C-alpha positions in Angstrom: -0.1 -0.1 -0.1 1.2 3.7 -0.8 2.9 5.0 -3.2 6.3 3.2 -2.5 3.4 -0.1 -3.4 2.4 1.8 -6.8 6.0 2.2 -8.2 7.1 -1.4 -7.4 4.0 -3.4 -8.1 1.9 -1.9 -10.5 3.4 -2.9 -14.0 1.2 -0.5 -16.1 3.1 2.5 -13.8 6.8 0.2 -14.7 5.6 -0.1 -18.5 4.7 3.7 -18.8 8.0 4.3 -16.9 9.9 2.0 -19.7 8.1 3.7 -22.6 8.9 7.0 -21.3 12.8 6.5 -20.9 12.7 4.4 -24.7 11.0 7.8 -25.9 13.7 9.8 -24.9 15.8 7.4 -26.7 14.0 7.4 -29.2 13.7 11.3 -30.1 16.7 12.8 -28.1 19.6 10.1 -28.9 20.1 9.8 -32.9 20.8 6.3 -34.6 22.0 4.6 -31.4 19.9 5.9 -28.9 17.0 4.0 -31.4 18.5 1.0 -30.9 18.4 1.6 -27.1 14.9 2.7 -27.7 14.4 -0.4 -28.9 15.8 -2.7 -26.9 13.7 -1.2 -23.6 10.7 -1.6 -25.8 11.1 -5.4 -26.5 12.1 -5.9 -22.7 9.3 -4.2 -21.9 7.1 -6.4 -24.1 8.6 -9.1 -22.7 8.3 -8.5 -18.7 5.3 -6.4 -18.3 3.1 -7.6 -21.4 2.8 -4.2 -22.6 3.8 -3.2 -26.3 4.7 0.5 -26.4 6.4 1.6 -29.5 9.2 4.2 -28.1 8.0 7.1 -30.6 4.6 7.2 -29.0 3.9 10.1 -26.9 2.4 9.9 -23.8 1.0 12.6 -21.7 0.8 13.6 -17.8 -1.3 11.4 -15.7 -1.8 8.4 -17.8 -3.2 5.4 -16.1 -2.9 1.7 -17.7 -4.9 -0.4 -15.2 -3.9 -4.2 -15.5 -1.9 -3.4 -18.4 -1.7 -6.8 -20.0 -2.5 -7.0 -23.4 -1.9 -3.1 -24.4 -0.3 -2.4 -27.9 0.3 2.0 -28.2 1.7 2.1 -32.2 4.6 4.8 -33.0 2.5 7.4 -34.2 0.0 7.0 -31.3 -0.5 10.4 -29.4 -2.1 10.1 -25.8 -3.2 13.1 -23.6 -3.2 13.8 -20.2 -5.4 12.0 -17.7 -6.2 9.1 -19.9 -7.4 5.9 -18.5 -6.7 2.1 -20.3 -7.7 -1.2 -19.3 -6.1 -4.5 -20.3 -6.2 -5.5 -23.6 -6.3 -1.8 -25.6 -4.9 -1.6 -29.2 -4.4 1.4 -30.8 -3.0 0.4 -34.3 -2.7 1.2 -37.7 -4.4 0.4 -40.6 -1.6 0.2 -43.0 2.4 0.0 -42.9 3.5 2.6 -44.5 6.0 4.7 -42.7 5.0 8.1 -44.8 2.0 8.6 -43.0 0.7 9.6 -39.5 -0.8 5.9 -39.3 -2.1 5.7 -35.3 -4.8 7.5 -33.2 -4.7 10.5 -31.6 -6.4 10.3 -27.9 -7.2 13.7 -26.3 -7.5 14.6 -22.7 -9.7 12.7 -20.1 -10.5 9.6 -22.5 -11.2 6.2 -21.0 -10.5 3.4 -23.1 -12.3 0.1 -21.7 -10.8 -3.1 -21.9 -10.2 -5.1 -25.0 -11.1 -1.9 -27.2 -9.3 -1.3 -30.4 -8.9 1.9 -31.7 -7.3 1.3 -35.8 -6.0 4.1 -37.7 -5.4 8.0 -37.4 -8.6 8.5 -36.0 -9.4 11.6 -32.7 -10.7 10.4 -29.9 -12.2 13.4 -28.8 -11.8 15.2 -24.9 -13.5 13.4 -22.5 -14.8 10.7 -24.8 -15.4 7.0 -23.5 -14.5 3.6 -26.0 -16.8 1.2 -24.3 -15.2 -2.3 -23.4 -14.4 -4.4 -26.5 -16.0 -1.9 -29.1 -14.1 -1.5 -32.2 -13.2 2.5 -33.3 -12.1 3.3 -36.9 -13.7 6.5 -37.1 -13.1 9.9 -35.0 -15.0 9.8 -31.6 -16.3 13.6 -30.9 -15.5 15.2 -27.3 -17.9 13.8 -24.7 -19.1 10.8 -26.9 -19.5 7.1 -25.8 -18.1 4.5 -28.8 -19.7 1.3 -28.2 -20.3 -1.8 -30.2 -18.3 -4.0 -33.5 -17.9 -1.3 -35.7 -18.2 1.3 -32.9 -21.7 3.5 -33.0 -21.8 6.8 -31.3 -24.2 7.9 -28.4 -23.8 11.4 -27.7 -23.6 13.0 -23.9 -26.7 12.4 -22.2 -26.3 16.3 -20.6 -27.7 18.4 -23.3 -25.7 21.5 -22.1 -22.6 19.6 -21.9 -23.5 18.2 -25.4 -24.3 21.4 -26.8 -21.0 22.9 -25.9 -18.6 19.8 -26.6 -20.2 20.2 -30.1 -19.3 23.3 -30.8 -15.9 23.1 -29.3 -16.4 25.3 -26.4 -16.0 22.5 -23.4 -12.4 22.3 -21.9 
């Protein structure tokens, strides 16, 4: 219990720490840094069961709960205060390196267990992707995506919904 226990025993925290170090080497240390970053990523995937590409940009306050099976692709961008459950995949729909091919997850998003977001799509601020949903199109801020393929459910609060739809909410 306590903060020390979180750092010692929560593999989501440990995997994120490894990913942040690998990202530093990937972006700041040239070709030899990329080699070190790939080594860290590979070891982290083996030890924690979490595959985070070193190119993935991860914001502050991100939680990877249970962690097992999480896969985050190279050009993913994850905002602040995002919550990922186990078996979340943020993947590409193609293999080309000439374009940005992974999802952009904005601040305050919840990604449910076994959810998959594919392609260069945006999941808007405060949105929810339900467990086992398959998302391949943008999800507006505050909306919930459910099902395979995902259907969008607007927020219940009409005042929040109109502000989110207009891009005025923070």
